[in-house]
py3Dmol code that shows the C-alpha trace and the ligand (Angstrom):
import py3Dmol

protein = """\
ATOM      1  CA  UNK A   1     -23.029  -1.953 -13.680  1.00  0.00           C
ATOM      2  CA  UNK A   2     -22.701   0.083 -10.452  1.00  0.00           C
ATOM      3  CA  UNK A   3     -19.281   1.542  -9.726  1.00  0.00           C
ATOM      4  CA  UNK A   4     -17.453  -0.693  -7.241  1.00  0.00           C
ATOM      5  CA  UNK A   5     -16.772   0.476  -3.716  1.00  0.00           C
ATOM      6  CA  UNK A   6     -13.033   0.526  -2.929  1.00  0.00           C
ATOM      7  CA  UNK A   7     -11.973   0.792   0.720  1.00  0.00           C
ATOM      8  CA  UNK A   8      -8.908   2.972   1.397  1.00  0.00           C
ATOM      9  CA  UNK A   9      -6.804   2.665   4.533  1.00  0.00           C
ATOM     10  CA  UNK A  10      -4.928   5.513   6.153  1.00  0.00           C
ATOM     11  CA  UNK A  11      -3.116   6.618   9.239  1.00  0.00           C
ATOM     12  CA  UNK A  12      -3.841   8.541  12.424  1.00  0.00           C
ATOM     13  CA  UNK A  13      -2.401  11.814  13.580  1.00  0.00           C
ATOM     14  CA  UNK A  14      -3.478  14.206  16.348  1.00  0.00           C
ATOM     15  CA  UNK A  15      -4.680  17.782  16.350  1.00  0.00           C
ATOM     16  CA  UNK A  16      -1.241  18.975  17.483  1.00  0.00           C
ATOM     17  CA  UNK A  17       0.264  17.539  14.254  1.00  0.00           C
ATOM     18  CA  UNK A  18      -1.820  19.868  12.085  1.00  0.00           C
ATOM     19  CA  UNK A  19      -0.474  23.383  11.481  1.00  0.00           C
ATOM     20  CA  UNK A  20      -2.718  26.235  12.679  1.00  0.00           C
ATOM     21  CA  UNK A  21      -5.050  23.844  14.504  1.00  0.00           C
ATOM     22  CA  UNK A  22      -6.624  24.971  17.795  1.00  0.00           C
ATOM     23  CA  UNK A  23      -4.409  24.150  20.785  1.00  0.00           C
ATOM     24  CA  UNK A  24      -7.367  22.763  22.718  1.00  0.00           C
ATOM     25  CA  UNK A  25      -7.807  20.095  20.020  1.00  0.00           C
ATOM     26  CA  UNK A  26      -4.198  18.903  20.317  1.00  0.00           C
ATOM     27  CA  UNK A  27      -5.135  15.498  21.715  1.00  0.00           C
ATOM     28  CA  UNK A  28      -8.004  14.857  19.283  1.00  0.00           C
ATOM     29  CA  UNK A  29      -7.348  11.978  16.866  1.00  0.00           C
ATOM     30  CA  UNK A  30      -7.541  12.705  13.130  1.00  0.00           C
ATOM     31  CA  UNK A  31      -7.641   9.905  10.549  1.00  0.00           C
ATOM     32  CA  UNK A  32      -5.896  10.821   7.318  1.00  0.00           C
ATOM     33  CA  UNK A  33      -5.143   9.604   3.822  1.00  0.00           C
ATOM     34  CA  UNK A  34      -3.600  11.265   0.765  1.00  0.00           C
ATOM     35  CA  UNK A  35      -6.240  12.240  -1.768  1.00  0.00           C
ATOM     36  CA  UNK A  36      -3.921  11.072  -4.589  1.00  0.00           C
ATOM     37  CA  UNK A  37      -5.217   7.571  -3.844  1.00  0.00           C
ATOM     38  CA  UNK A  38      -8.894   8.458  -3.893  1.00  0.00           C
ATOM     39  CA  UNK A  39      -8.440  10.597  -7.014  1.00  0.00           C
ATOM     40  CA  UNK A  40      -6.784   7.688  -8.833  1.00  0.00           C
ATOM     41  CA  UNK A  41      -9.600   5.321  -7.806  1.00  0.00           C
ATOM     42  CA  UNK A  42     -12.220   7.822  -8.970  1.00  0.00           C
ATOM     43  CA  UNK A  43     -10.389   8.274 -12.288  1.00  0.00           C
ATOM     44  CA  UNK A  44     -10.375   4.488 -12.741  1.00  0.00           C
ATOM     45  CA  UNK A  45     -14.166   4.339 -12.265  1.00  0.00           C
ATOM     46  CA  UNK A  46     -14.415   3.238  -8.640  1.00  0.00           C
ATOM     47  CA  UNK A  47     -15.949   4.895  -5.591  1.00  0.00           C
ATOM     48  CA  UNK A  48     -13.315   5.271  -2.878  1.00  0.00           C
ATOM     49  CA  UNK A  49     -14.380   5.129   0.765  1.00  0.00           C
ATOM     50  CA  UNK A  50     -12.045   5.828   3.649  1.00  0.00           C
ATOM     51  CA  UNK A  51     -12.009   3.162   6.353  1.00  0.00           C
ATOM     52  CA  UNK A  52     -11.724   4.801   9.792  1.00  0.00           C
ATOM     53  CA  UNK A  53      -9.253   3.054  12.083  1.00  0.00           C
ATOM     54  CA  UNK A  54     -11.896   2.365  14.725  1.00  0.00           C
ATOM     55  CA  UNK A  55     -14.134   0.412  12.381  1.00  0.00           C
ATOM     56  CA  UNK A  56     -14.531  -3.347  12.789  1.00  0.00           C
ATOM     57  CA  UNK A  57     -12.836  -4.937   9.747  1.00  0.00           C
ATOM     58  CA  UNK A  58     -15.358  -7.776   9.543  1.00  0.00           C
ATOM     59  CA  UNK A  59     -18.259  -5.338   9.300  1.00  0.00           C
ATOM     60  CA  UNK A  60     -16.747  -3.183   6.587  1.00  0.00           C
ATOM     61  CA  UNK A  61     -15.136  -5.796   4.329  1.00  0.00           C
ATOM     62  CA  UNK A  62     -18.613  -7.308   3.803  1.00  0.00           C
ATOM     63  CA  UNK A  63     -19.677  -4.083   2.138  1.00  0.00           C
ATOM     64  CA  UNK A  64     -16.601  -3.507  -0.037  1.00  0.00           C
ATOM     65  CA  UNK A  65     -15.840  -4.635  -3.578  1.00  0.00           C
ATOM     66  CA  UNK A  66     -12.101  -3.972  -3.348  1.00  0.00           C
ATOM     67  CA  UNK A  67      -9.431  -2.868  -0.916  1.00  0.00           C
ATOM     68  CA  UNK A  68      -6.526  -0.440  -1.371  1.00  0.00           C
ATOM     69  CA  UNK A  69      -3.847  -0.614   1.319  1.00  0.00           C
ATOM     70  CA  UNK A  70      -2.112   2.759   1.127  1.00  0.00           C
ATOM     71  CA  UNK A  71       1.340   4.062   1.989  1.00  0.00           C
ATOM     72  CA  UNK A  72       2.394   5.243   5.407  1.00  0.00           C
ATOM     73  CA  UNK A  73       4.834   4.729   8.208  1.00  0.00           C
ATOM     74  CA  UNK A  74       6.891   1.674   9.119  1.00  0.00           C
ATOM     75  CA  UNK A  75       5.298  -1.520  10.406  1.00  0.00           C
ATOM     76  CA  UNK A  76       6.352  -2.443  13.946  1.00  0.00           C
ATOM     77  CA  UNK A  77       9.234  -4.952  13.479  1.00  0.00           C
ATOM     78  CA  UNK A  78       7.858  -7.245  16.199  1.00  0.00           C
ATOM     79  CA  UNK A  79       5.118  -8.061  13.685  1.00  0.00           C
ATOM     80  CA  UNK A  80       7.789  -9.973  11.727  1.00  0.00           C
ATOM     81  CA  UNK A  81       9.905 -11.165  14.625  1.00  0.00           C
ATOM     82  CA  UNK A  82      12.604  -8.472  14.464  1.00  0.00           C
ATOM     83  CA  UNK A  83      13.971  -5.888  16.873  1.00  0.00           C
ATOM     84  CA  UNK A  84      13.312  -2.195  16.224  1.00  0.00           C
ATOM     85  CA  UNK A  85      16.197  -1.003  14.025  1.00  0.00           C
ATOM     86  CA  UNK A  86      17.913   2.375  14.649  1.00  0.00           C
ATOM     87  CA  UNK A  87      16.374   3.959  11.522  1.00  0.00           C
ATOM     88  CA  UNK A  88      12.883   2.497  11.836  1.00  0.00           C
ATOM     89  CA  UNK A  89      10.195   5.081  12.549  1.00  0.00           C
ATOM     90  CA  UNK A  90       8.119   5.036  15.704  1.00  0.00           C
ATOM     91  CA  UNK A  91       5.534   2.294  15.115  1.00  0.00           C
ATOM     92  CA  UNK A  92       1.816   2.952  14.771  1.00  0.00           C
ATOM     93  CA  UNK A  93       0.430  -0.182  16.477  1.00  0.00           C
ATOM     94  CA  UNK A  94      -3.215   0.833  16.041  1.00  0.00           C
ATOM     95  CA  UNK A  95      -2.806   1.033  12.281  1.00  0.00           C
ATOM     96  CA  UNK A  96      -0.782  -2.195  12.096  1.00  0.00           C
ATOM     97  CA  UNK A  97      -3.428  -4.158  13.994  1.00  0.00           C
ATOM     98  CA  UNK A  98      -6.293  -2.646  12.040  1.00  0.00           C
ATOM     99  CA  UNK A  99      -4.794  -3.238   8.594  1.00  0.00           C
ATOM    100  CA  UNK A 100      -3.636  -6.789   9.364  1.00  0.00           C
ATOM    101  CA  UNK A 101      -7.163  -7.607  10.549  1.00  0.00           C
ATOM    102  CA  UNK A 102      -8.592  -6.042   7.385  1.00  0.00           C
ATOM    103  CA  UNK A 103      -6.339  -8.276   5.296  1.00  0.00           C
ATOM    104  CA  UNK A 104      -7.531 -11.346   7.240  1.00  0.00           C
ATOM    105  CA  UNK A 105     -11.120 -10.512   6.272  1.00  0.00           C
ATOM    106  CA  UNK A 106     -10.257  -9.556   2.694  1.00  0.00           C
ATOM    107  CA  UNK A 107      -8.374 -12.838   2.198  1.00  0.00           C
ATOM    108  CA  UNK A 108     -11.338 -14.777   3.556  1.00  0.00           C
ATOM    109  CA  UNK A 109     -13.618 -13.087   1.020  1.00  0.00           C
ATOM    110  CA  UNK A 110     -11.019 -13.192  -1.797  1.00  0.00           C
ATOM    111  CA  UNK A 111     -11.580  -9.465  -2.225  1.00  0.00           C
ATOM    112  CA  UNK A 112      -9.515  -7.777  -4.949  1.00  0.00           C
ATOM    113  CA  UNK A 113      -6.621  -6.088  -3.136  1.00  0.00           C
ATOM    114  CA  UNK A 114      -4.005  -3.548  -4.143  1.00  0.00           C
ATOM    115  CA  UNK A 115      -1.101  -2.653  -1.852  1.00  0.00           C
ATOM    116  CA  UNK A 116       1.072   0.418  -2.368  1.00  0.00           C
ATOM    117  CA  UNK A 117       4.390   1.066  -0.574  1.00  0.00           C
ATOM    118  CA  UNK A 118       3.587   0.339   3.092  1.00  0.00           C
ATOM    119  CA  UNK A 119       0.664  -1.647   1.641  1.00  0.00           C
ATOM    120  CA  UNK A 120       3.128  -3.988  -0.124  1.00  0.00           C
ATOM    121  CA  UNK A 121       5.190  -4.336   3.053  1.00  0.00           C
ATOM    122  CA  UNK A 122       2.030  -5.051   5.030  1.00  0.00           C
ATOM    123  CA  UNK A 123       0.900  -7.741   2.579  1.00  0.00           C
ATOM    124  CA  UNK A 124       4.304  -9.383   2.928  1.00  0.00           C
ATOM    125  CA  UNK A 125       4.308  -9.253   6.737  1.00  0.00           C
ATOM    126  CA  UNK A 126       0.731 -10.563   6.795  1.00  0.00           C
ATOM    127  CA  UNK A 127       1.953 -13.509   4.700  1.00  0.00           C
ATOM    128  CA  UNK A 128       4.745 -14.265   7.195  1.00  0.00           C
ATOM    129  CA  UNK A 129       7.534 -12.441   5.354  1.00  0.00           C
ATOM    130  CA  UNK A 130      10.105  -9.987   6.706  1.00  0.00           C
ATOM    131  CA  UNK A 131      11.398  -6.512   5.821  1.00  0.00           C
ATOM    132  CA  UNK A 132      14.714  -4.746   5.389  1.00  0.00           C
ATOM    133  CA  UNK A 133      14.355  -1.922   7.904  1.00  0.00           C
ATOM    134  CA  UNK A 134      16.465   0.699   6.116  1.00  0.00           C
ATOM    135  CA  UNK A 135      17.247   1.049   2.408  1.00  0.00           C
ATOM    136  CA  UNK A 136      18.140   4.763   2.207  1.00  0.00           C
ATOM    137  CA  UNK A 137      19.229   4.466  -1.447  1.00  0.00           C
ATOM    138  CA  UNK A 138      15.527   4.144  -2.352  1.00  0.00           C
ATOM    139  CA  UNK A 139      14.328   7.042  -0.195  1.00  0.00           C
ATOM    140  CA  UNK A 140      14.237   9.982  -2.608  1.00  0.00           C
ATOM    141  CA  UNK A 141      12.326  12.081  -0.091  1.00  0.00           C
ATOM    142  CA  UNK A 142      13.775  15.459  -1.077  1.00  0.00           C
ATOM    143  CA  UNK A 143      12.324  15.401  -4.582  1.00  0.00           C
ATOM    144  CA  UNK A 144       8.709  15.523  -5.738  1.00  0.00           C
ATOM    145  CA  UNK A 145       6.942  12.157  -5.590  1.00  0.00           C
ATOM    146  CA  UNK A 146       6.243  12.338  -9.304  1.00  0.00           C
ATOM    147  CA  UNK A 147       9.948  12.017 -10.244  1.00  0.00           C
ATOM    148  CA  UNK A 148      10.874   8.624 -11.711  1.00  0.00           C
ATOM    149  CA  UNK A 149      14.009   7.338  -9.955  1.00  0.00           C
ATOM    150  CA  UNK A 150      14.698   3.827 -11.212  1.00  0.00           C
ATOM    151  CA  UNK A 151      13.395   1.031 -13.389  1.00  0.00           C
ATOM    152  CA  UNK A 152      11.782  -2.221 -12.277  1.00  0.00           C
ATOM    153  CA  UNK A 153      12.034  -5.425 -14.310  1.00  0.00           C
ATOM    154  CA  UNK A 154       8.701  -7.236 -14.481  1.00  0.00           C
ATOM    155  CA  UNK A 155       8.298 -11.019 -14.591  1.00  0.00           C
ATOM    156  CA  UNK A 156       6.529 -12.501 -17.603  1.00  0.00           C
ATOM    157  CA  UNK A 157       3.089 -14.081 -17.118  1.00  0.00           C
ATOM    158  CA  UNK A 158       2.132 -11.787 -14.271  1.00  0.00           C
ATOM    159  CA  UNK A 159      -0.565  -9.171 -13.748  1.00  0.00           C
ATOM    160  CA  UNK A 160       2.106  -6.452 -13.700  1.00  0.00           C
ATOM    161  CA  UNK A 161       3.477  -7.673 -17.060  1.00  0.00           C
ATOM    162  CA  UNK A 162      -0.036  -7.583 -18.536  1.00  0.00           C
ATOM    163  CA  UNK A 163      -0.454  -4.010 -17.303  1.00  0.00           C
ATOM    164  CA  UNK A 164       3.001  -2.549 -17.947  1.00  0.00           C
ATOM    165  CA  UNK A 165       5.053  -4.918 -20.109  1.00  0.00           C
ATOM    166  CA  UNK A 166       8.574  -6.127 -19.251  1.00  0.00           C
ATOM    167  CA  UNK A 167       9.779  -3.037 -17.370  1.00  0.00           C
ATOM    168  CA  UNK A 168       8.623   0.239 -15.914  1.00  0.00           C
ATOM    169  CA  UNK A 169      10.245   3.466 -14.741  1.00  0.00           C
ATOM    170  CA  UNK A 170       9.016   4.284 -11.227  1.00  0.00           C
ATOM    171  CA  UNK A 171       9.299   6.758  -8.367  1.00  0.00           C
ATOM    172  CA  UNK A 172      10.876   5.687  -5.080  1.00  0.00           C
ATOM    173  CA  UNK A 173       9.875   7.121  -1.692  1.00  0.00           C
ATOM    174  CA  UNK A 174      10.475   4.141   0.548  1.00  0.00           C
ATOM    175  CA  UNK A 175      13.192   3.453   3.122  1.00  0.00           C
ATOM    176  CA  UNK A 176      12.117  -0.127   3.816  1.00  0.00           C
ATOM    177  CA  UNK A 177      11.626  -3.071   1.471  1.00  0.00           C
ATOM    178  CA  UNK A 178      10.815  -6.775   1.356  1.00  0.00           C
ATOM    179  CA  UNK A 179      13.492  -9.160   2.662  1.00  0.00           C
ATOM    180  CA  UNK A 180      12.050 -12.675   2.935  1.00  0.00           C
ATOM    181  CA  UNK A 181       8.944 -13.149   0.811  1.00  0.00           C
ATOM    182  CA  UNK A 182       5.787 -14.341   2.571  1.00  0.00           C
ATOM    183  CA  UNK A 183       3.823 -17.519   1.842  1.00  0.00           C
ATOM    184  CA  UNK A 184       1.631 -17.543  -1.232  1.00  0.00           C
ATOM    185  CA  UNK A 185       3.304 -14.505  -2.768  1.00  0.00           C
ATOM    186  CA  UNK A 186       5.202 -14.421  -6.032  1.00  0.00           C
ATOM    187  CA  UNK A 187       7.803 -11.725  -6.760  1.00  0.00           C
ATOM    188  CA  UNK A 188       6.866 -10.049 -10.060  1.00  0.00           C
ATOM    189  CA  UNK A 189       8.910  -6.810 -10.048  1.00  0.00           C
ATOM    190  CA  UNK A 190      12.558  -6.306  -9.042  1.00  0.00           C
ATOM    191  CA  UNK A 191      15.283  -3.665  -9.296  1.00  0.00           C
ATOM    192  CA  UNK A 192      18.785  -4.257 -10.623  1.00  0.00           C
ATOM    193  CA  UNK A 193      20.159  -3.926  -7.064  1.00  0.00           C
ATOM    194  CA  UNK A 194      18.137  -7.011  -6.141  1.00  0.00           C
ATOM    195  CA  UNK A 195      15.254  -5.174  -4.472  1.00  0.00           C
ATOM    196  CA  UNK A 196      11.724  -6.555  -4.558  1.00  0.00           C
ATOM    197  CA  UNK A 197       9.203  -3.938  -5.757  1.00  0.00           C
ATOM    198  CA  UNK A 198       6.189  -5.989  -6.797  1.00  0.00           C
ATOM    199  CA  UNK A 199       4.433  -9.108  -5.514  1.00  0.00           C
ATOM    200  CA  UNK A 200       1.261 -10.935  -6.492  1.00  0.00           C
ATOM    201  CA  UNK A 201      -0.665 -13.657  -4.708  1.00  0.00           C
ATOM    202  CA  UNK A 202      -0.522 -17.032  -6.435  1.00  0.00           C
ATOM    203  CA  UNK A 203      -4.269 -17.718  -5.945  1.00  0.00           C
ATOM    204  CA  UNK A 204      -6.018 -14.491  -4.971  1.00  0.00           C
ATOM    205  CA  UNK A 205      -6.590 -11.187  -6.817  1.00  0.00           C
ATOM    206  CA  UNK A 206      -3.849  -9.346  -4.927  1.00  0.00           C
ATOM    207  CA  UNK A 207      -1.134  -7.140  -6.436  1.00  0.00           C
ATOM    208  CA  UNK A 208       1.223  -4.960  -4.415  1.00  0.00           C
ATOM    209  CA  UNK A 209       3.926  -2.534  -5.529  1.00  0.00           C
ATOM    210  CA  UNK A 210       6.660  -0.631  -3.718  1.00  0.00           C
ATOM    211  CA  UNK A 211       6.396   2.481  -5.893  1.00  0.00           C
ATOM    212  CA  UNK A 212       3.624   5.090  -5.860  1.00  0.00           C
ATOM    213  CA  UNK A 213       1.535   5.015  -9.077  1.00  0.00           C
ATOM    214  CA  UNK A 214      -0.862   7.550  -7.536  1.00  0.00           C
ATOM    215  CA  UNK A 215       1.922  10.187  -7.457  1.00  0.00           C
ATOM    216  CA  UNK A 216       3.159   9.738 -11.025  1.00  0.00           C
ATOM    217  CA  UNK A 217       2.025  12.132 -13.758  1.00  0.00           C
ATOM    218  CA  UNK A 218       0.164   9.161 -15.259  1.00  0.00           C
ATOM    219  CA  UNK A 219      -1.891   8.478 -12.104  1.00  0.00           C
ATOM    220  CA  UNK A 220      -5.282   9.166 -13.704  1.00  0.00           C
ATOM    221  CA  UNK A 221      -4.685   6.513 -16.358  1.00  0.00           C
ATOM    222  CA  UNK A 222      -2.474   4.098 -14.417  1.00  0.00           C
ATOM    223  CA  UNK A 223      -3.588   0.555 -15.287  1.00  0.00           C
ATOM    224  CA  UNK A 224      -3.073  -0.683 -11.736  1.00  0.00           C
ATOM    225  CA  UNK A 225      -6.063   1.290 -10.421  1.00  0.00           C
ATOM    226  CA  UNK A 226      -8.075   0.166 -13.447  1.00  0.00           C
ATOM    227  CA  UNK A 227      -7.118  -3.436 -12.637  1.00  0.00           C
ATOM    228  CA  UNK A 228      -8.369  -3.053  -9.054  1.00  0.00           C
ATOM    229  CA  UNK A 229     -11.635  -1.438 -10.120  1.00  0.00           C
ATOM    230  CA  UNK A 230     -12.250  -3.953 -12.919  1.00  0.00           C
ATOM    231  CA  UNK A 231     -11.578  -6.914 -10.648  1.00  0.00           C
ATOM    232  CA  UNK A 232     -13.866  -5.380  -8.014  1.00  0.00           C
ATOM    233  CA  UNK A 233     -16.857  -5.215 -10.386  1.00  0.00           C
TER     234      UNK A 233
END
"""
ligand_1 = """\
1
MN
Mn 12.505 1.888 -5.054
"""
view = py3Dmol.view(width=600, height=400)
view.addModel(protein, "pdb")
view.setStyle({"model": 0}, {"cartoon": {"style": "trace"}})
view.addModel(ligand_1, "xyz")
view.setStyle({"model": 1}, {"stick": {}})
view.zoomTo()
view.show()
């Protein structure tokens, strides 16, 4: 059995955003992703491939066996019918458009999909849901990403319950979260303050979580990446 090809999304910065870069390259676009994601996919037996933001989603989804929507900056609130809140980061419209189009194609092909952090928020917005634009009590951004900050309760009879059992201690590096849940999604992980931290699609192989399994000490053996790779085979 060949190792499945897992597409990874990422963001875009510019030469000027990179320390010690040449000044003359300040306006040059650079597509980026955190290697924690690709390392976790490799450890789970998949072959990660980065999906450049200029690629046509239709062309690339045809070639993929699975899709990992990674973390990143805030989604433009107009994508879910809201005004830009005072604490919402400057939107990245190129990435929003690209990832939403990727999800269109992945849904059409029923591709196995995993969303992490922004990836979960994106899945929800794609499904017609909305976001809370600022939940600072979940933004533990001054501590290492590997630190577990709170517990999530996991719904029985879900993929997350199969993988983790009834609860899991997780990290928390997000300042936005799901408000209204989108169509076709089922909430399968919540916090005791009422936050939604995990959703699954009722028909398709799609799981999304608000925490960052790729940053935990257990990343190399995290069952979520194994789930994605196994479903992608
Ligand atoms: Mn959290």
